[in-house]
C-alpha positions in Angstrom: 46.1 157.2 56.9 44.2 159.5 54.6 45.7 162.9 54.0 43.1 164.7 56.3 44.4 162.4 58.9 47.7 163.0 58.7 47.4 166.6 58.5 44.9 166.3 61.9 47.6 164.8 63.8 50.1 167.6 63.0 53.1 165.5 62.4 55.3 168.8 61.8 54.8 169.2 65.7 58.0 166.8 66.0 60.2 168.8 64.6 59.8 172.1 67.1 62.4 173.4 69.1 61.8 173.2 72.7 59.8 176.2 74.2 58.2 176.7 70.8 54.1 176.5 71.4 51.9 174.5 69.3 49.0 176.8 69.3 50.7 180.3 69.5 48.5 183.4 70.3 48.8 185.5 66.6 47.7 189.1 66.9 45.1 190.4 64.7 47.3 193.3 62.8 48.8 193.5 59.0 52.2 192.3 58.2 53.7 195.9 57.8 52.5 196.3 61.6 54.5 193.4 62.6 57.3 194.1 60.4 57.1 197.5 62.1 57.3 196.2 65.8 59.6 193.7 64.9 62.1 196.4 63.6 61.5 198.6 66.3 62.1 195.4 69.3 64.6 193.8 67.6 66.6 196.3 65.3 69.9 194.7 64.8 69.1 191.1 65.7 69.1 188.0 63.2 65.8 188.2 61.7 67.0 185.8 58.5 70.0 183.9 57.5 70.4 182.6 54.0 73.3 180.5 52.7 75.4 181.9 55.8 74.6 185.7 55.5 72.6 187.3 58.5 70.1 189.6 58.0 69.0 192.0 60.8 65.8 193.3 61.1 66.5 196.7 60.5 68.3 195.8 56.9 65.2 193.3 56.0 63.0 196.7 56.7 65.3 199.0 54.6 64.9 196.2 51.6 61.7 196.4 52.0 61.3 200.4 51.9 63.5 200.5 49.0 61.4 198.0 47.1 58.2 199.7 48.2 59.6 203.1 47.2 60.4 201.4 43.8 57.4 200.2 43.1 55.5 203.8 44.1 57.7 205.2 41.6 55.8 203.6 38.8 52.8 204.4 40.5 51.7 201.7 42.7 50.5 203.0 45.5 48.0 202.6 48.0 46.2 199.9 50.4 44.5 198.4 47.4 46.7 198.5 44.6 47.6 194.8 43.5 50.5 193.4 42.3 52.2 189.9 41.5 55.6 188.3 41.9 57.3 185.8 40.2 59.0 183.6 42.5 61.3 180.2 42.4 60.1 177.3 44.3 63.0 177.7 46.6 62.8 180.8 48.9 66.0 183.0 49.3 67.3 185.9 51.3 66.0 188.4 48.7 63.0 187.3 48.1 61.0 188.0 51.4 61.4 191.9 50.6 58.5 191.5 48.4 56.6 189.7 50.2 56.7 192.6 53.4 56.8 195.4 50.8 53.3 194.1 49.0 51.5 194.5 52.3 
């Protein structure tokens, strides 16, 4: 089977837990809007678990806001400001804030 056929067969679906939709409805909104909504809706609930450490949606938002403020200090402001991050291949909990702050 060639790589396109493998992709089209969607083999990852067999790893989805019961009730997880194969074709979810994804609203058109920015990452920032989605994070704001999730923080409001789920605040103290767990957003991330990494190495047994849990981070709530509120905690993730606080980390994101701190990083965004730190980036704004040297003049990185505005919707069209571009930045880059050198992230490790293996994603960690501490790497989620840079991705969210960039939006």
